[in-house]
N, C-alpha and C positions, 0 to 999 in steps of 0.2 A: 261340470261338464268331468266323466269321468275316462270314459281313452284320452283326453285332449287336450289341451290347455290352447283357445278360441287364442289366434293374436289379437291384438287390439292396437290402433293405431299409437295409442300415450305409451305402450311398451318398445315399439318398434323408437319413437324416440326417442328414446330414453336411452337405446339398446347405443342405434346410431350418434347422440351426444356424448356416449364414448369411446368410438370410437366402432364398433361393434358390427358387423354388417352383416343382414336378415335376407336370407332372399327367398319367396317365399314364390310357391307355383301358380299359376293362378287368379282368381278376384277373392276366395274366400282360402285363406291361409292356417293351417293349423300344427302346430308342435304333438307329434306325438312324445316326444319327451327332452327337456334342455338337463345340458350337464351346465352346472357354473364350477368352473376352478376357484378353492381360496383365493386367489392375486382376484379372481373377478367383483366377487364380496368384496372386498374388503373398499376396490376400485370405486364400486354401485356404491359401497357408505357413504364413501367421503365424499361423492359426488350429491348425496343430500343432504347431508349436511347446511351445504351451499343452499 
């Protein structure tokens, strides 16, 4: 999908596990864009090692 990324439950769970809250309107949510800061990338990589 080019216009946006479908928000999958697994992605939401991973973000919540990292302490990131994601608010979605309605039953079907889509991201138009997602900006990940360098610190967040480091935290995600560390969490994936576990």
